[in-house]
Phi, psi and omega in degrees: 000328177295320177298323180295319177299318179297323177294323179291317181292331183299308178293327179302318179294322178296317177299324177297319179293335178277004175104013182240035180301333182282359178269359180295149175292158183296127175085007180294336180273001183257011176114173183293328181302313182296319177300308184301316179295330177292318179290327187275349182293136179294345180265012181294131181249105182293328182293312178301322178297316177295323177297326178289325179288321181238077188284340182218179184290331180291336177280354179287354180292335183273002186292312186297312177302327182291320180294321183295317179294326178290322179296315178303319185286331178292319179296321181293319180298321175300315178299319180296319179296315177300317178299319179295321181294315179301313183297327181286323180298312180292326178296320179298319176295322180294319178298320181294322176297317180298316180303315179295322177298318182294320179295322177298316183294324179298315177302315178299318182293322177296326178290324183286324177295322178295324176295317182295317180301319177297316177296321181296318178296324177294319178298318182298317181296321179294315180298318179304314179300315180297314182295324178298322178291319177299320178297316177302318179296319182293317176302316180305312181297313182300311178294326179292317176298316179295323179296314180295319179295317183294321178296318180294319180292323177297322178292319176293326177295319181296318181291323179295317180293325179297313181294323181296318178296323182291313180293325179292326182291329180258009177057044173273089189293316187295310181293325179297321180296317179294321180289329177300315177300318180290320179298313182297321179294321176289323179294334180295336182283340182252019181300326183274003183238037183292339178280354177279131186302318180295319180290320178300317178301313182295322179295319179297319178295321178296318178295324176297316178300314178298321180295317182296316179293320175299320179293324182290320181295314181294325180290319177301313178297322178296320185281315192261356184282076177214141182304316179305320181282315182293320181280337179269334184246110181288334179295317180295320178300313177299318181296316178296322176297317177295323181297326176296328174294329175293314181299323176303317183284343177280182177296147184296340179293334179290326176293317178298322179295315179297308181298326179292322178294317180294318178300313181303325178299313182295318183295325178297316179297322180295314184291329180296340181260319193244357178295139185296317185273319188248347184293153179253019186280352180063232183293341184290355182269354183278167178295330183286348178244030184295334179296341176290329173295316182286329173299319179300315181297319181290323175299319182297314180297318182291317184289330187249023178301316178293323178291324177287347180290349181286341181275143177301149179303321183289348175288332177054043181299317177300320175299318180295318180298311182296323178293320178296314178300318181294320180291323174295319177297320179299320180295318179296316185291321177301319179295320176295319179293319178296321182288319178280336174061217182281359173282350180292139179288138185295324182295320180293316177299315178296317179299318178296321181292321176303313180292323177298313181298320176298322179292319177299320178294321177303314182294318179299317180292322184292322182263011177063034180274172185290337178280351184284128176221166180288108191260357184303307183295320182296315183297320180295316179298319181295318181296321181292320179297328178288316184290337181289343180282131184278161179298323180295330179295305186282340171293318178298319179289323178298326174291330182278341181275092178253192178257036184262028177292158184288170186298321184294318179296319181296317181296315181295319180297318181295319181293318180292327179294322178295318179297320180292319179295324176293321178292323178295320179295326176294323182290334182278335183276130176061222182294135189290116181292334178307330179296320182296308183292335174292319179295322177295322180289334182275352182298318181266097187284339182294328182248017183292131175195148176271358184294131177074003177293318179261315188294342179297340178289345181275346190298323177287353187238020180255020174294324177295324176296315179297321180294320178296318179294321177297320177295321180293323178293322179295317177293324175295322177293320176305311183295323180292321183289325177293328183267355183291134181266346181057024174078012184283143178261334181056025183290326182249006182282141175280174182293322179294311180299319177301319180294317181297319181292323178297317180296316178297322177295322181294323181291315179298317181294319180295320175298317178296320177301315181300316179299314180296316181297317180294325175296316177292318182296321180293323183290328180276352180075033176217152179263016188292145181270127183276145177287148179274180177090165183277160183243149176296141181096345180236294182289322180299322180297330187255021184299130178087357181271332188247026186278341184199173181292336186259002185294326180236033180297325180294325181282310187284322185266010189286340186284333183241332178090345174219145183102099183280145180243166178294144179292336183288330183300303179300321178297320180298313184288330173296318179295319177298321176300317179296314177297320178295321178290324180293318181284329183287340174285339180270312190206150173238031181245221187299322178301321179296320176297317180295328179287330174293325172299324175297316175308311183297318181294319179293318177297324179289323172295328175293317175301320182292322176296317178296325181294320182293318178292329179288324179295317180297316179294319178295319177300320182295318179294322181290329181257025186290340176296338179289338182254026185295337179292349181241059189300316183295318179283326184294321180300322177288316181298323177296318180295318178294324176293319178298315180295322177299311178298316179301316178296323182290323178299310179303316183293318176300315179296316179296318180298317179302320177292331185273336180295322181301308176300325176298315177297325179293321174296325176294322179295321182289330184284326184291147182259010184225134178295326181296323179288324180299322182293338181276352179291319185308321182300312179294322179298317181294318181294321180291316176300316182296322181298317182284328172297316176299317179301315184298315180293318180295315180296320173302317179298318178295322179299312182298309182298322178291317180297320179293319180293326184296331180290334183051025179296310184297314182297316180286329174293324181287332186272348183282141175271095183281350181273349186254356177294139179244347178222163174247121180247216175284180181297155188286166183293326181289339173293320180292319178294329176290320180293323181294314182295314180301314185295316181300314182292319185292318182294315178297317179295321180294326181287328188256318187288160171293164183298308180298319181292324179292322178297316178298319180297314180300315179299314180293318180297318178298316179298316184294319177297318181294314181296317179296326175295319178299313178298321180297316178303316177295334182275354180294168182281287177223158183227119175280182177298310180290329177295321179290324178292319179294319177301316179297319180294319178295321179298320177297319176295318178294322176301314177302316178301314184290325176299322183268010182301313180296344182261011181302128180089357177297136181077352181240302181254342187228048183295328179281332185242027182298147182273007173066031174071014182272122175247134182294149181296329178293315179295320179300315177299319182294318180291317179294324178293312184289314179288336175298328175295317177294318177296321176295322175299318180293319179296323177296323179287342180273348182280160176298153184288333181300311182252035186290327179299316182290323177296313179304313179296329178282318181275331180232069181297335180264003181290143183282158173300326178298318177300318178298321178299319179291325177296319182294327177291321177297329179282354178107000177292154176287161181297320182291319179293320177299317179294320179293325177292320179294320179297318178299319177298322178296315185294319181298315178294325179294321181293326182278357181076029179252000000 
């Protein structure tokens, strides 16, 4: 076909050369592909094609040559087709032959695979037969070796049992112990052959030997277990030591039985002296004579030290005996405490607990346990702290501890008492159970300690101690508040005014005492009136710490470095620290948690007392205008009130920061995770109390300082409509500047830096807001009055902007802030005073367009403010109300 196209293009090209090039078919000059596509197109028009080749008569001269070439090309194409058909016929025969050859090869390969598989199966059967023979021989060897070994072991077992019987009959304990180990080891190999008569007989003979040895050992200990025998007869001592080796070789239950019997003898002797119901100890059985119990245990350990040496060290028999005695002692003391209940004297319980804790430390130190410490100094401190308490103290508390507890507490106490009685009854019957629990306690040697073994019985009976500590802290708090100076200087007070102030302070302190006492009495379930004054061991320990504001400044102010606090704050926490240390030396359980609750109550009571003083100081500052007839004295009292409020703010912040570490120390001291979780509740409540106090005291300070300026009162009282000229700033602005400077300088000297910045911001906002309200409260404002108000407001704005710099170059030359004002303070003053300036500008504008002016300058102003502005401009109330209503309607239409 391509040749035909070439033949077709040839005459066309010739025709084109002859001047008929426009008759060529479309795309003929772009290659064969275009011609072929033209002929193959379904829209091919042969007539049009020929017309393009031969457009006129002159081009028909090329028709004959074209026909000749086409015929020649057709013959060539026929020849090519014929050759292709012939080639295809020969190729099919060749392919068929190749296929037959491949099938023959596959068949041959399959046959060879079958042969190989058959040979493999034959080889596998041969290998299996060989392996079976080898396995039989291996089993035979293994069984033969096992039989020979078993026979040898059986022979050894027979010989060992024979020797064991002989040594057991003559009570040769050392040799018997060695043979017992060997016999037990050999007998373990025949545990699966108990049905064999010979093995069963050997096992019976071994058991008989063990029974005989056990009986002999128990008999020797029963006969010879006396200090006079063991210490005087070395042969007996060696025999008992060898007997312990036999017990070690026997079943562990025999060792427990032997130690249990020996321990029960000691427990019986102890109970015969100190048991409440059956003991013959007389007065030595009471709580006040508890040291006699511990002296008895120490004498027993010392007197029988040689006798206890016959036991192997890993038996820990002295520890086991002491643990049993301690647990029995705890049962006795718990029974005594339950019997006495809340009638027990706190001093007696504390003394017994101190001696018990010291005894536990002695035992830990004696046995070299991890709880052992040098307790001499600690015990001396504990004893001195106990002896320092006077008889009058615990007598007063003993009278207050009655049986007036609520029903729920009584039911819980009764249930706990029943449980303890049941446990004690179990321990008294038959074999002493404290030995069993002691053996259980000695199993874990890594945590072995005698601490809290006996003293834990006091934890449920330390409520009186906690109440006593709380009472002493309350009394100490009363003393500190009475002696607190609140930073007052009294420099200008006369003798009469000082006496009046002292009497007022005494009345408030007395009221506070009554509040605290009634609170404690209500919590204890009694209406007893508590005695006043400080108690030995509490106030006496803190003598000299609460005498002034500067006495504990190093302690209380150390956390920030600036900002003085009240001396009573540091003294209160020092007292709490001493009480906490005292109690943590006694117990780390529920009583310590209860004491933390007492700490929280005392601290919240302290916060309440500070709040009352802050309210009084704030009330005095707000009502200072009533005392204007005493100008000289009032200035000093105002300064003292400002200092007092600043000190209360600092104290509240410092106390809030200190309560958290106190709670963390309490969590570390407590020995139970469940108790630690309950500390957070008291800590949060106390922190919240001091945070609230700090906020309220700051508010009192701000409101008092703002009232001291009297700016709002004087602005509202001035007749702004009668002014005819505008001069310098008004006199009340000068008075405001003096009051603001005085308050800011005092606050800057006392408050912390961050607190002072906060105070300046709040005071500036309060003065600006009161100024805005005071302008609206004026009667009428004329044109000159509005201009004078604007001048005054701008002067006040300058004062408020420079408020953080009060005292620079005068009182604070060394720590001057170099004229730097925080951007936050500047924005706040500009925003608040900007409203006052806008209000003055509205008052200066003409009455005709006052609504538009008000909306433009005070877009957030209320219709009520606009109504008041209209009245200040001289409009009647009805017209002003109508104008305000119109403003509301306009804003409603605007969606505002």
